[in-house]
C-alpha positions, 0 to 999 in steps of 0.5 A: 635686140640692141635697142632692147638691151640699151633700154633695159640698161637705161632703166636699171641705171636711171634713179627713181623719178624725183617725185618718188624720192622722199625729200623736203628742202624746207626741212633744210631751210628750217634747220639752217635758220635755227643755227649759226656759224659752225653749228650750220654744218649739222644741217648738211646731209641730214635731208639726203640721209632722211631721203635715203632712209625713207625712200623705198630703194633709197639706199641703192646706188641710184637712190643715194645719188638721187637723194644727194643730188636733190640736197646738192641742188638745194644748197646750190640754189642757196649758194647762187642767191648768197653769192649774188648778195655778197657780190652786190655788197662787195660792189657797194664796198668798192664804191665807197672804199676809193681807189686805194683799196683792192676791189672786193668784188674782183677778189670775190669773183676770183675766189669763187672761180678758184673754189669751183675748180678746187671743188671739182678736182676734190670731188673727182679725187674722191670719186677716184677712190672707188676705182670706177665702181658704182659707189663713185656716183654717190661719192661725187654727189656727197662731195659736191653737196658737202662742199657747196653747203660749206661754201654757203656757210662761208659766204654767209659768214663774211659779214658783208650783208 
């Protein structure tokens, strides 16, 4: 009986399989490649919203979390690639700047670490608005997606590459 209850609760709490979600990361890439600066913010969340609208059950808590998570994953992969490029460029700048200038690479690492801590705490705070309710999961994913996308836009705008 205990195992049946656990299985039933697990099935209720498990979002639709990723293959069931209507999500296309190439749509984010297409949007993002056609805008500049602050206009890029219009691309944030658009594909998650489409996913929620077009996926059967996409507006359920599990559906929303799944769609938001997929878009967050897209932005997170982009962030990792952009961060690596910016870090390489910062190291190159350090090599030519000489000893008199502070290290851009060290400052970038420190900034990114502080940003990660800030992102995590901000999203935990936003989750707390739900008082332990089921909306906390989608709220957390929406926050993580938004902040990660904004960090991508910031890093791509620093002009180091």
